[in-house]
C-alpha positions, 0 to 999 in steps of 0.5 A: 665687852672685852677691854685690853688696856696695856697690851703690847706685842713685841717682835724680836728685830732680826739682826744678823752679824758678819765680818768684812775685810777692809784695807786701811792704815790708822785711827782716821781710817777707822773713824771713815770706815765705821761711819760709812758702814753705819750710814747704811739704813739697817746698820745697828753696829759697825767696829773696824779693827785696825790689826785684823782689817776685819769689820764686824757689822751688825744689821738688819737683813730685811733692810740692808746686806754686806754687798751695800755695806761694802759700797758704802765703805768703799764709796769712802776710799776702802777697798773690801773683799768684794768692792773696790773703791773707785781710784778717785775716792782712794786718792782723796784719802790722807796720805797716811790713809792710802794703803797698798792696793797691790795686794 
């Protein structure tokens, strides 16, 4: 009879990091964008840079992808390079957060 005590097999979780261009203006935008991205199942980290307008997102590709993260951010009112926010979501942003959409 063989007894294995305390033997654990660990599987490395695959994590992918991508950068997504996201329109926004200020610290409130940063908070909203990061919260929206982090709400997507499988996202482990989201950090938006207000100078470069890039959202660095780390996620489990078995659970989500850049398109789903972009859709969540757009739903929060912020255009991404892949998904444009609906007009009603954009208009719901505070005035200081309403970026120039002509670009």
